[in-house]
C-alpha positions in Angstrom: -31.1 122.2 34.1 -28.0 119.7 34.2 -24.9 121.2 33.6 -21.4 119.5 33.6 -18.7 120.7 35.6 -15.3 121.9 34.1 -12.3 119.5 35.2 -10.7 120.8 38.3 -13.9 122.5 39.8 -15.8 120.6 42.6 -19.5 120.4 42.4 -19.8 122.0 45.6 -16.7 123.3 47.6 -16.5 121.4 50.9 -13.9 123.3 52.6 -13.8 125.4 54.5 -17.5 126.7 55.2 -18.0 130.3 54.1 -18.9 132.8 57.0 -22.7 133.2 57.1 -22.0 137.2 57.0 -20.1 136.6 53.5 -23.2 136.2 51.4 -24.9 139.1 53.3 -22.3 141.6 52.5 -21.9 140.6 48.9 -25.5 140.4 48.2 -25.7 144.2 49.5 -22.9 145.3 47.2 -24.4 143.1 44.3 -26.0 146.5 42.2 -22.6 148.0 42.4 -20.9 145.2 41.1 -23.4 144.8 38.6 -22.6 148.1 37.6 -19.0 147.4 37.0 -19.4 144.4 35.2 -21.8 145.9 32.7 -19.5 148.8 31.8 -16.7 146.5 31.4 -18.6 144.1 29.1 -19.8 147.3 27.2 -16.1 148.7 27.0 -14.6 145.3 25.9 -17.2 143.4 24.1 -17.9 145.7 20.8 -21.2 143.9 20.2 -22.4 145.0 23.3 -21.7 148.7 23.2 -24.9 149.9 22.4 -27.1 153.1 23.4 -28.2 153.2 27.1 -31.8 152.3 26.2 -33.2 149.3 24.5 -33.9 145.8 24.9 -30.2 144.7 24.2 -29.1 146.8 27.1 -31.8 145.6 29.5 -30.9 141.8 28.9 -27.4 142.6 29.4 -27.9 144.2 32.7 -30.6 141.4 33.6 -28.0 138.8 32.6 -25.2 140.3 34.8 -27.4 140.4 38.1 -28.8 136.9 37.3 -25.3 135.4 37.2 -24.0 137.4 40.3 -26.8 136.6 42.0 -26.1 132.9 41.2 -22.8 133.3 42.6 -23.9 134.5 46.1 -26.6 132.0 46.1 -24.0 129.5 46.0 -22.1 130.8 48.7 -25.2 131.1 50.8 -26.4 127.3 50.2 -23.8 125.1 47.7 -26.8 122.9 47.4 -28.6 125.5 45.1 -28.5 124.3 41.9 -29.3 127.7 40.4 -31.9 126.2 37.9 -34.0 129.5 37.2 -30.7 131.5 36.8 -29.5 128.8 34.4 -32.8 128.9 32.5 -32.4 132.7 32.0 -29.1 132.1 30.5 -30.4 129.2 28.3 -33.0 132.0 27.0 -30.4 134.5 26.5 -28.6 132.0 24.1 -31.6 131.0 22.2 -32.1 135.0 21.8 -28.7 135.3 20.3 -29.2 132.5 17.8 -32.6 133.7 16.8 -31.2 137.3 16.0 -28.7 135.7 14.0 -25.7 136.6 15.9 -22.8 134.4 16.8 -22.4 133.0 20.3 -18.8 134.2 20.7 -20.2 137.9 21.9 -22.0 136.4 24.7 -19.4 133.7 25.6 -16.9 137.0 25.5 -19.0 139.0 27.7 -19.4 136.0 30.1 -15.6 135.8 30.6 -15.0 139.4 30.8 -17.5 139.9 33.4 -16.8 137.0 35.4 -13.2 138.3 35.8 -14.4 142.0 36.6 -16.9 140.4 39.3 -14.3 138.3 40.8 -11.5 140.8 41.1 -14.4 142.9 43.1 -15.5 140.3 45.2 -12.3 138.9 45.7 -11.4 142.4 47.3 -14.5 142.3 49.6 -13.4 138.8 50.7 -10.0 140.0 51.8 -11.0 143.1 53.6 -13.6 140.8 55.7 -10.3 139.0 56.7 -11.0 135.7 55.3 -7.7 133.4 54.8 -6.4 132.3 51.4 -8.1 129.0 51.4 -11.1 130.6 51.6 -10.3 132.9 48.8 -9.2 130.0 46.8 -12.3 128.3 47.0 -14.1 131.3 46.1 -12.3 131.6 42.9 -13.2 128.2 42.1 -16.9 128.9 42.7 -16.4 131.9 40.4 -15.1 129.7 37.6 -18.0 127.3 38.5 -20.3 130.1 37.8 -19.4 131.2 34.7 -19.2 127.8 33.5 -22.6 127.1 34.3 -24.4 130.3 32.8 -22.0 129.8 29.8 -23.4 126.1 29.6 -27.2 127.1 29.8 -26.4 130.0 27.2 -24.8 127.4 24.7 -27.4 124.9 25.1 -30.1 127.4 24.3 -28.2 128.8 21.6 -27.6 125.1 19.9 -31.4 124.4 20.4 -32.7 127.4 18.7 -30.0 127.0 15.8 -31.5 123.5 15.3 -35.2 124.9 15.4 -34.5 127.6 13.3 -32.5 125.3 10.8 -35.8 123.0 10.9 -38.1 126.2 10.3 -35.8 127.0 7.5 -36.2 123.9 5.8 -40.1 123.8 6.1 -39.9 127.4 4.6 -38.0 126.4 1.6 -40.1 123.6 1.3 -43.3 125.3 1.1 -41.6 127.8 -1.3 -40.4 124.7 -3.5 -43.9 123.9 -3.6 -45.4 126.9 -4.7 -42.8 127.2 -7.5 -43.6 123.5 -8.8 -47.2 123.8 -8.0 -49.8 123.2 -11.5 -51.3 126.9 -12.3 -50.2 130.3 -12.4 -47.6 131.5 -10.2 -47.0 135.3 -9.4 -43.8 136.7 -8.6 -44.6 138.5 -6.0 -46.1 135.3 -3.9 -42.6 133.9 -4.8 -41.0 136.8 -3.3 -42.9 136.9 -0.2 -42.0 133.2 0.5 -38.2 133.4 -0.4 -37.8 136.2 2.0 -38.7 134.1 5.2 -37.2 131.1 3.5 -33.8 133.4 3.0 -33.7 132.6 -0.7 -32.4 135.1 -3.3 -35.0 135.1 -5.9 -33.3 134.6 -9.4 -34.3 135.4 -12.9 -34.0 131.8 -14.0 -34.2 128.3 -12.8 -33.9 124.8 -14.0 -35.4 121.6 -12.2 -33.4 118.6 -11.9 -35.2 115.1 -11.7 -33.0 112.5 -9.8 -33.3 108.7 -10.0 -33.8 106.8 -7.1 -30.6 106.2 -4.9 -29.5 102.8 -4.8 -28.3 103.0 -1.1 -31.4 104.5 0.9 -28.6 106.3 3.2 -27.5 108.3 0.1 -31.2 109.3 -1.0 -31.8 110.5 2.6 -28.5 112.6 2.3 -29.2 116.2 0.8 -27.3 116.9 -1.9 -24.5 119.7 -2.0 -25.7 122.3 -4.5 -25.2 125.9 -3.6 -28.7 127.6 -3.4 -30.6 124.6 -4.9 -34.0 124.2 -3.4 -33.9 120.2 -2.9 -37.0 117.7 -2.0 -35.7 114.4 -1.6 -38.8 113.1 -0.3 -40.9 113.7 -3.4 -41.0 111.0 -6.1 -39.1 111.3 -8.1 -36.5 113.3 -6.0 -36.2 117.0 -7.6 -34.3 119.8 -7.1 -34.7 123.6 -8.2 -31.0 125.2 -9.2 -31.0 129.0 -9.5 -29.4 130.7 -12.5 -28.5 127.1 -14.1 -26.6 128.8 -16.9 -24.2 131.0 -14.8 -20.7 129.8 -13.4 -22.2 127.8 -10.3 -25.1 126.3 -12.3 -25.6 123.0 -13.7 -22.9 123.1 -16.1 -20.2 123.7 -13.4 -18.4 121.0 -11.9 -19.7 121.1 -8.3 -23.2 120.1 -9.6 -21.9 117.3 -11.3 -20.0 116.2 -8.0 -23.2 116.8 -5.9 -24.9 114.2 -8.1 -22.4 111.7 -6.9 -22.9 109.7 -10.0 -26.9 109.6 -9.8 -28.8 109.5 -13.0 -30.6 112.5 -13.5 -32.5 114.5 -16.2 -32.2 118.6 -16.2 -35.2 120.4 -17.4 -35.0 123.6 -19.6 -33.8 127.0 -18.3 -37.2 128.9 -17.7 -38.1 132.1 -15.9 -38.5 131.5 -12.0 -42.4 131.7 -12.4 -42.4 128.9 -14.7 -40.6 126.3 -12.9 -43.2 123.9 -13.3 -42.7 123.6 -17.0 -39.1 122.6 -16.3 -40.3 119.9 -13.7 -42.4 118.3 -16.0 -40.3 117.9 -18.7 -37.3 116.8 -16.7 -39.9 114.2 -15.1 -40.9 113.0 -18.6 -37.2 112.8 -19.7 -36.2 110.7 -16.2 -39.0 108.3 -17.0 -37.8 107.8 -20.4 -34.3 107.1 -19.2 -35.7 104.4 -17.1 -37.3 102.8 -19.9 -33.9 103.1 -22.1 -35.6 105.6 -24.6 -33.2 108.2 -23.3 -29.4 107.0 -21.9 -30.2 105.3 -18.7 -26.7 106.8 -17.2 -25.5 110.1 -16.5 -27.3 113.5 -17.0 -29.8 114.1 -19.8 -30.4 117.6 -20.7 -34.1 118.5 -22.0 -32.8 121.1 -24.2 -31.0 118.5 -25.9 -33.6 115.9 -26.2 -36.5 118.3 -27.3 -37.7 116.2 -30.4 -37.6 113.1 -28.5 -39.5 114.5 -25.6 -42.2 116.1 -28.0 -42.7 112.6 -29.8 -43.4 110.8 -26.6 -45.4 113.7 -25.0 -48.6 111.8 -25.8 -48.1 108.4 -26.6 -51.4 107.1 -27.2 -51.4 109.4 -30.2 -47.9 108.5 -31.3 -48.9 104.8 -31.0 -51.7 105.6 -33.5 -49.6 107.6 -35.7 -47.2 104.6 -36.1 -49.9 102.1 -36.4 -51.3 103.9 -39.5 -48.2 104.9 -41.4 -46.3 102.0 -40.5 -48.8 99.6 -41.5 -47.5 98.3 -44.9 -44.2 96.9 -42.8 -46.5 94.7 -40.9 -46.9 92.2 -43.9 -43.1 91.3 -43.8 -41.2 89.3 -41.5 -40.1 90.7 -38.3 -36.3 90.4 -39.2 -37.1 92.1 -42.7 -39.4 94.5 -41.2 -36.3 96.2 -39.0 -33.9 96.3 -42.0 -36.5 98.0 -44.1 -37.5 100.1 -41.1 -34.0 101.2 -40.7 -33.4 101.9 -44.6 -36.6 103.9 -44.9 -35.6 106.0 -41.8 -31.9 106.6 -42.9 -33.3 107.2 -46.6 -35.8 109.8 -45.3 -33.3 111.6 -43.3 -30.5 111.8 -45.8 -32.8 113.5 -48.1 -33.2 110.3 -50.3 -29.4 110.0 -51.0 -28.4 106.4 -51.5 -24.9 106.6 -51.1 -25.5 108.5 -47.7 -27.3 105.8 -46.7 -25.2 102.8 -47.3 -22.2 104.8 -45.3 -24.6 105.3 -42.6 -25.8 101.6 -42.3 -22.3 100.2 -43.4 -23.9 98.4 -46.2 -23.2 98.5 -50.0 -25.2 100.7 -52.0 -26.9 98.0 -54.0 -28.2 96.4 -51.0 -29.9 99.9 -50.0 -31.5 99.8 -53.7 -32.9 96.6 -53.2 -34.5 97.6 -50.0 -35.7 100.8 -51.6 -37.3 98.7 -54.2 -39.0 96.5 -51.9 -40.4 99.7 -49.8 -41.4 101.3 -52.9 -43.8 98.2 -53.4 -45.0 98.4 -50.1 -45.6 102.2 -49.6 -46.2 103.3 -53.5 -46.3 106.8 -54.2 -46.9 107.8 -50.6 -43.1 107.6 -50.1 -43.0 110.7 -52.2 -45.6 112.8 -50.7 -44.1 115.1 -48.4 -46.9 114.8 -45.5 -46.6 111.2 -45.5 -42.6 111.6 -45.5 -42.9 113.7 -42.3 -45.3 111.3 -40.7 -42.9 108.3 -41.6 -40.0 110.0 -40.2 -41.9 110.8 -36.8 -43.1 107.2 -36.5 -39.7 105.6 -37.5 -38.0 107.8 -35.3 -39.9 107.0 -32.1 -39.4 103.2 -32.9 -35.5 103.3 -33.2 -35.6 105.1 -29.6 -37.1 101.6 -28.3 -33.9 100.1 -28.9 -32.4 100.3 -25.2 -29.7 102.9 -24.7 -26.8 102.7 -22.4 
């Protein structure tokens, strides 16, 4: 394992040469030094002040011995790269990350342990009568040794964090797939997957369907919505928002900022096991936005467009309804048809009130009455039949939505 050497620390101390007996003496004293180092670390670093038995204590003892061994091996043979020991600290770093602990405790232990070990071994060097130049080089070597094992631990910690993050994303993707799949979803199954995905199970959720980003780089960048499960690879991209009606939900400013101006359709709020229903309506609404039936820009909330979503829930059936009830309008010119259709819908929605129709359409009441006489000729008594009036409202409302909206 290649480990960079800190500024001011030589790759291998070159002068003076260490006496052959130095490594032998230090190695013989290694167990006693390890005891002192372990005790000092347990005293100064709270995270290591654990009961005397257990895996954590064993790992601490092993790490201390390995680091001291690396130091002595460097004295015996400066060419030794300490690869096996570096690998041990690499695994120690991985273990800290996988246990969800900070790397700070391990790094603190290395600093505390290094200082204690150097004081003890420095005393031994002085007792052997080594001159100050050799002792100084020993200090540089001690610094280098601590740096090597710290770098190895940091590398292991970083890789484990990356892999842990990737695994967490995979688990959240599986959870999202479960929540949005067709068919019944049990709360027990959701809780099982949510536990491994570190996702608190909310009572309610809403699914947001997103328009494709014009900039591919923007599409690849996950949305910053706290607690949301996001799948940018699906078509359309989608996100599941927990507790959407809460303070941090889809009504908050943070959610709007997370969309970064991207058109989106928000499905209705549902129970967590019914998320697929929210997705279905959000996807339908997004499709209608793309066609101009619903506003193309901004955010469309399905709960505010239920009648439109109902109308377009079965478009072939809607087309049959329109063809049947609006057939009388096919006998007039296109321009006249549009004016008569607009007037008829306004008249039906206003409760047959001519002045209200005139205000709504910005035309003279006499013009409204003229058009109504034309409609009477085309539709006859059907205009006064309650069932036919309802069919006309549905058909004309759907037709009016075809006018592109901005």
